[in-house]
N, CA, C and O atoms as a GROMACS GRO file, in nm:
protein
  308
    1MET      N    1  -0.088  -1.474   0.722
    1MET     CA    2  -0.075  -1.370   0.620
    1MET      C    3  -0.024  -1.241   0.683
    1MET      O    4  -0.051  -1.211   0.800
    2ILE      N    5   0.047  -1.168   0.604
    2ILE     CA    6   0.101  -1.039   0.648
    2ILE      C    7   0.010  -0.930   0.596
    2ILE      O    8  -0.033  -0.933   0.480
    3GLN      N    9  -0.020  -0.832   0.682
    3GLN     CA   10  -0.109  -0.724   0.639
    3GLN      C   11  -0.033  -0.615   0.566
    3GLN      O   12   0.073  -0.569   0.610
    4ALA      N   13  -0.089  -0.575   0.454
    4ALA     CA   14  -0.039  -0.461   0.378
    4ALA      C   15  -0.150  -0.357   0.376
    4ALA      O   16  -0.265  -0.389   0.347
    5ILE      N   17  -0.115  -0.235   0.407
    5ILE     CA   18  -0.213  -0.126   0.406
    5ILE      C   19  -0.179  -0.034   0.290
    5ILE      O   20  -0.066   0.013   0.276
    6ILE      N   21  -0.280  -0.008   0.208
    6ILE     CA   22  -0.264   0.089   0.100
    6ILE      C   23  -0.352   0.208   0.135
    6ILE      O   24  -0.475   0.197   0.139
    7TYR      N   25  -0.289   0.322   0.160
    7TYR     CA   26  -0.364   0.445   0.182
    7TYR      C   27  -0.394   0.503   0.043
    7TYR      O   28  -0.304   0.523  -0.038
    8SER      N   29  -0.521   0.528   0.020
    8SER     CA   30  -0.565   0.568  -0.114
    8SER      C   31  -0.677   0.670  -0.102
    8SER      O   32  -0.707   0.722   0.006
    9ARG      N   33  -0.737   0.696  -0.215
    9ARG     CA   34  -0.861   0.775  -0.217
    9ARG      C   35  -0.943   0.725  -0.334
    9ARG      O   36  -0.893   0.655  -0.422
   10GLN      N   37  -1.068   0.762  -0.334
   10GLN     CA   38  -1.160   0.717  -0.438
   10GLN      C   39  -1.111   0.760  -0.576
   10GLN      O   40  -1.060   0.870  -0.595
   11ASP      N   41  -1.126   0.670  -0.672
   11ASP     CA   42  -1.089   0.695  -0.811
   11ASP      C   43  -0.940   0.719  -0.831
   11ASP      O   44  -0.899   0.792  -0.921
   12CYS      N   45  -0.858   0.658  -0.747
   12CYS     CA   46  -0.713   0.669  -0.760
   12CYS      C   47  -0.662   0.554  -0.846
   12CYS      O   48  -0.652   0.440  -0.801
   13HIS      N   49  -0.632   0.585  -0.971
   13HIS     CA   50  -0.588   0.482  -1.065
   13HIS      C   51  -0.457   0.417  -1.020
   13HIS      O   52  -0.442   0.296  -1.032
   14LEU      N   53  -0.363   0.496  -0.970
   14LEU     CA   54  -0.236   0.440  -0.922
   14LEU      C   55  -0.257   0.346  -0.803
   14LEU      O   56  -0.187   0.246  -0.790
   15CYS      N   57  -0.353   0.379  -0.718
   15CYS     CA   58  -0.384   0.294  -0.602
   15CYS      C   59  -0.437   0.158  -0.649
   15CYS      O   60  -0.398   0.054  -0.597
   16GLU      N   61  -0.526   0.162  -0.746
   16GLU     CA   62  -0.582   0.038  -0.801
   16GLU      C   63  -0.475  -0.045  -0.869
   16GLU      O   64  -0.474  -0.167  -0.856
   17MET      N   65  -0.384   0.020  -0.942
   17MET     CA   66  -0.276  -0.052  -1.007
   17MET      C   67  -0.184  -0.118  -0.904
   17MET      O   68  -0.140  -0.231  -0.923
   18LEU      N   69  -0.156  -0.047  -0.795
   18LEU     CA   70  -0.071  -0.102  -0.688
   18LEU      C   71  -0.140  -0.224  -0.626
   18LEU      O   72  -0.076  -0.327  -0.607
   19GLU      N   73  -0.267  -0.212  -0.595
   19GLU     CA   74  -0.341  -0.324  -0.536
   19GLU      C   75  -0.337  -0.445  -0.630
   19GLU      O   76  -0.310  -0.556  -0.585
   20ASP      N   77  -0.362  -0.424  -0.758
   20ASP     CA   78  -0.360  -0.534  -0.855
   20ASP      C   79  -0.222  -0.599  -0.863
   20ASP      O   80  -0.211  -0.721  -0.868
   21GLU      N   81  -0.117  -0.516  -0.862
   21GLU     CA   82   0.019  -0.570  -0.869
   21GLU      C   83   0.052  -0.653  -0.746
   21GLU      O   84   0.112  -0.761  -0.756
   22LEU      N   85   0.014  -0.604  -0.629
   22LEU     CA   86   0.040  -0.679  -0.506
   22LEU      C   87  -0.037  -0.810  -0.502
   22LEU      O   88   0.016  -0.913  -0.462
   23LYS      N   89  -0.162  -0.805  -0.545
   23LYS     CA   90  -0.245  -0.927  -0.546
   23LYS      C   91  -0.188  -1.030  -0.642
   23LYS      O   92  -0.186  -1.149  -0.610
   24SER      N   93  -0.142  -0.988  -0.757
   24SER     CA   94  -0.091  -1.084  -0.854
   24SER      C   95   0.048  -1.138  -0.814
   24SER      O   96   0.081  -1.251  -0.847
   25THR      N   97   0.126  -1.058  -0.746
   25THR     CA   98   0.262  -1.098  -0.711
   25THR      C   99   0.269  -1.175  -0.579
   25THR      O  100   0.348  -1.268  -0.565
   26TYR      N  101   0.187  -1.135  -0.482
   26TYR     CA  102   0.194  -1.193  -0.347
   26TYR      C  103   0.061  -1.254  -0.304
   26TYR      O  104   0.019  -1.238  -0.190
   27ARG      N  105  -0.004  -1.323  -0.396
   27ARG     CA  106  -0.139  -1.378  -0.378
   27ARG      C  107  -0.173  -1.424  -0.238
   27ARG      O  108  -0.260  -1.367  -0.173
   28ASP      N  109  -0.106  -1.528  -0.192
   28ASP     CA  110  -0.142  -1.592  -0.066
   28ASP      C  111  -0.059  -1.542   0.053
   28ASP      O  112  -0.067  -1.599   0.162
   29LEU      N  113   0.020  -1.438   0.031
   29LEU     CA  114   0.110  -1.393   0.136
   29LEU      C  115   0.067  -1.263   0.203
   29LEU      O  116   0.100  -1.237   0.319
   30LEU      N  117  -0.008  -1.180   0.129
   30LEU     CA  118  -0.049  -1.050   0.183
   30LEU      C  119  -0.200  -1.040   0.197
   30LEU      O  120  -0.276  -1.081   0.109
   31ASP      N  121  -0.242  -0.984   0.309
   31ASP     CA  122  -0.381  -0.946   0.330
   31ASP      C  123  -0.384  -0.794   0.309
   31ASP      O  124  -0.331  -0.718   0.390
   32ILE      N  125  -0.445  -0.751   0.199
   32ILE     CA  126  -0.439  -0.611   0.160
   32ILE      C  127  -0.562  -0.535   0.211
   32ILE      O  128  -0.676  -0.574   0.185
   33LEU      N  129  -0.536  -0.428   0.283
   33LEU     CA  130  -0.640  -0.341   0.336
   33LEU      C  131  -0.628  -0.205   0.269
   33LEU      O  132  -0.523  -0.140   0.279
   34MET      N  133  -0.733  -0.162   0.202
   34MET     CA  134  -0.735  -0.030   0.138
   34MET      C  135  -0.803   0.067   0.234
   34MET      O  136  -0.913   0.040   0.283
   35ILE      N  137  -0.738   0.180   0.261
   35ILE     CA  138  -0.794   0.282   0.350
   35ILE      C  139  -0.804   0.413   0.272
   35ILE      O  140  -0.705   0.462   0.219
   36ASP      N  141  -0.924   0.468   0.268
   36ASP     CA  142  -0.949   0.594   0.199
   36ASP      C  143  -0.912   0.709   0.292
   36ASP      O  144  -0.976   0.729   0.395
   37ILE      N  145  -0.808   0.785   0.256
   37ILE     CA  146  -0.761   0.893   0.344
   37ILE      C  147  -0.862   1.006   0.356
   37ILE      O  148  -0.857   1.083   0.453
   38ASP      N  149  -0.952   1.018   0.260
   38ASP     CA  150  -1.050   1.126   0.265
   38ASP      C  151  -1.154   1.105   0.375
   38ASP      O  152  -1.231   1.196   0.407
   39GLU      N  153  -1.158   0.984   0.432
   39GLU     CA  154  -1.252   0.955   0.540
   39GLU      C  155  -1.194   0.988   0.678
   39GLU      O  156  -1.263   0.972   0.779
   40ASP      N  157  -1.068   1.032   0.683
   40ASP     CA  158  -1.002   1.062   0.810
   40ASP      C  159  -0.916   1.187   0.790
   40ASP      O  160  -0.817   1.183   0.717
   41ILE      N  161  -0.952   1.294   0.856
   41ILE     CA  162  -0.883   1.422   0.837
   41ILE      C  163  -0.734   1.412   0.869
   41ILE      O  164  -0.652   1.477   0.804
   42ASN      N  165  -0.699   1.331   0.970
   42ASN     CA  166  -0.558   1.316   1.007
   42ASN      C  167  -0.478   1.245   0.897
   42ASN      O  168  -0.365   1.284   0.867
   43LEU      N  169  -0.538   1.142   0.838
   43LEU     CA  170  -0.470   1.072   0.728
   43LEU      C  171  -0.460   1.162   0.606
   43LEU      O  172  -0.361   1.159   0.533
   44LYS      N  173  -0.563   1.240   0.584
   44LYS     CA  174  -0.562   1.332   0.470
   44LYS      C  175  -0.450   1.435   0.486
   44LYS      O  176  -0.380   1.467   0.390
   45LYS      N  177  -0.433   1.486   0.608
   45LYS     CA  178  -0.324   1.581   0.634
   45LYS      C  179  -0.187   1.513   0.621
   45LYS      O  180  -0.092   1.572   0.570
   46LEU      N  181  -0.179   1.390   0.668
   46LEU     CA  182  -0.053   1.317   0.669
   46LEU      C  183  -0.007   1.280   0.528
   46LEU      O  184   0.110   1.298   0.493
   47TYR      N  185  -0.099   1.229   0.446
   47TYR     CA  186  -0.060   1.176   0.316
   47TYR      C  187  -0.099   1.266   0.198
   47TYR      O  188  -0.034   1.261   0.093
   48GLY      N  189  -0.202   1.346   0.212
   48GLY     CA  190  -0.241   1.441   0.109
   48GLY      C  191  -0.233   1.388  -0.032
   48GLY      O  192  -0.310   1.298  -0.069
   49LEU      N  193  -0.142   1.442  -0.111
   49LEU     CA  194  -0.130   1.404  -0.251
   49LEU      C  195  -0.026   1.294  -0.274
   49LEU      O  196   0.008   1.263  -0.388
   50GLU      N  197   0.025   1.235  -0.166
   50GLU     CA  198   0.130   1.134  -0.179
   50GLU      C  199   0.078   0.995  -0.215
   50GLU      O  200   0.158   0.904  -0.237
   51ILE      N  201  -0.050   0.976  -0.221
   51ILE     CA  202  -0.105   0.844  -0.242
   51ILE      C  203  -0.071   0.790  -0.380
   51ILE      O  204  -0.055   0.869  -0.473
   52PRO      N  205  -0.060   0.661  -0.397
   52PRO     CA  206  -0.079   0.561  -0.293
   52PRO      C  207   0.041   0.553  -0.198
   52PRO      O  208   0.155   0.581  -0.236
   53VAL      N  209   0.012   0.514  -0.075
   53VAL     CA  210   0.114   0.489   0.025
   53VAL      C  211   0.095   0.344   0.069
   53VAL      O  212  -0.016   0.303   0.104
   54LEU      N  213   0.203   0.268   0.068
   54LEU     CA  214   0.198   0.128   0.106
   54LEU      C  215   0.276   0.108   0.235
   54LEU      O  216   0.391   0.150   0.246
   55ILE      N  217   0.210   0.043   0.333
   55ILE     CA  218   0.272   0.013   0.463
   55ILE      C  219   0.266  -0.138   0.482
   55ILE      O  220   0.160  -0.199   0.472
   56ILE      N  221   0.382  -0.198   0.511
   56ILE     CA  222   0.388  -0.341   0.543
   56ILE      C  223   0.467  -0.353   0.673
   56ILE      O  224   0.578  -0.300   0.685
   57ASN      N  225   0.409  -0.424   0.769
   57ASN     CA  226   0.474  -0.441   0.900
   57ASN      C  227   0.516  -0.307   0.961
   57ASN      O  228   0.623  -0.296   1.020
   58GLY      N  229   0.432  -0.206   0.944
   58GLY     CA  230   0.457  -0.076   1.004
   58GLY      C  231   0.558   0.011   0.931
   58GLY      O  232   0.588   0.122   0.976
   59GLU      N  233   0.612  -0.037   0.820
   59GLU     CA  234   0.712   0.040   0.745
   59GLU      C  235   0.659   0.080   0.609
   59GLU      O  236   0.592   0.002   0.540
   60ARG      N  237   0.689   0.202   0.572
   60ARG     CA  238   0.648   0.254   0.442
   60ARG      C  239   0.738   0.194   0.333
   60ARG      O  240   0.860   0.194   0.344
   61VAL      N  241   0.675   0.144   0.228
   61VAL     CA  242   0.746   0.083   0.117
   61VAL      C  243   0.770   0.188   0.009
   61VAL      O  244   0.682   0.268  -0.024
   62ARG      N  245   0.891   0.186  -0.045
   62ARG     CA  246   0.922   0.277  -0.155
   62ARG      C  247   0.842   0.238  -0.278
   62ARG      O  248   0.836   0.120  -0.314
   63LEU      N  249   0.782   0.336  -0.343
   63LEU     CA  250   0.704   0.312  -0.464
   63LEU      C  251   0.766   0.392  -0.578
   63LEU      O  252   0.859   0.471  -0.558
   64HIS      N  253   0.715   0.371  -0.694
   64HIS     CA  254   0.757   0.445  -0.816
   64HIS      C  255   0.899   0.416  -0.854
   64HIS      O  256   0.980   0.509  -0.849
   65PRO      N  257   0.937   0.300  -0.891
   65PRO     CA  258   0.856   0.179  -0.900
   65PRO      C  259   0.846   0.109  -0.765
   65PRO      O  260   0.916   0.143  -0.670
   66VAL      N  261   0.757   0.010  -0.760
   66VAL     CA  262   0.740  -0.067  -0.637
   66VAL      C  263   0.872  -0.139  -0.607
   66VAL      O  264   0.930  -0.204  -0.694
   67ASP      N  265   0.917  -0.127  -0.482
   67ASP     CA  266   1.042  -0.189  -0.440
   67ASP      C  267   1.013  -0.330  -0.388
   67ASP      O  268   0.989  -0.350  -0.269
   68HIS      N  269   1.016  -0.427  -0.479
   68HIS     CA  270   0.983  -0.564  -0.441
   68HIS      C  271   1.085  -0.626  -0.346
   68HIS      O  272   1.050  -0.710  -0.264
   69GLU      N  273   1.211  -0.584  -0.355
   69GLU     CA  274   1.311  -0.635  -0.261
   69GLU      C  275   1.278  -0.590  -0.119
   69GLU      O  276   1.292  -0.668  -0.024
   70GLN      N  277   1.234  -0.466  -0.102
   70GLN     CA  278   1.196  -0.416   0.030
   70GLN      C  279   1.073  -0.490   0.081
   70GLN      O  280   1.066  -0.526   0.198
   71ILE      N  281   0.976  -0.513  -0.007
   71ILE     CA  282   0.855  -0.586   0.033
   71ILE      C  283   0.893  -0.725   0.083
   71ILE      O  284   0.848  -0.767   0.189
   72LYS      N  285   0.974  -0.796   0.007
   72LYS     CA  286   1.015  -0.931   0.048
   72LYS      C  287   1.090  -0.928   0.180
   72LYS      O  288   1.071  -1.016   0.264
   73SER      N  289   1.174  -0.828   0.200
   73SER     CA  290   1.247  -0.816   0.326
   73SER      C  291   1.152  -0.793   0.443
   73SER      O  292   1.168  -0.854   0.549
   74LEU      N  293   1.055  -0.706   0.425
   74LEU     CA  294   0.958  -0.678   0.531
   74LEU      C  295   0.870  -0.799   0.561
   74LEU      O  296   0.818  -0.814   0.672
   75MET      N  297   0.853  -0.885   0.461
   75MET     CA  298   0.772  -1.006   0.478
   75MET      C  299   0.856  -1.120   0.532
   75MET      O  300   0.803  -1.227   0.564
   76GLY      N  301   0.987  -1.099   0.543
   76GLY     CA  302   1.074  -1.204   0.593
   76GLY      C  303   1.105  -1.313   0.490
   76GLY      O  304   1.136  -1.426   0.525
   77LEU      N  305   1.096  -1.275   0.363
   77LEU     CA  306   1.123  -1.373   0.256
   77LEU      C  307   1.264  -1.360   0.204
   77LEU      O  308   1.304  -1.434   0.114
   0.00000   0.00000   0.00000
């Protein structure tokens, strides 16, 4: 499985929607890790109000809308 990291914060509706979309689209292909940026001052400074932020294979994925072609490319599909 390929790891996907979603940088989020508590009660982030967009973060939850992104997680649900990834789970339904890439069920057995992605291991999704949610990280709350408010628990790490450096992440909070880095991402601030930009959440959700999706990282796959060390690369930030374009969101709004989710760039599924980029995700597939990063996954080697």
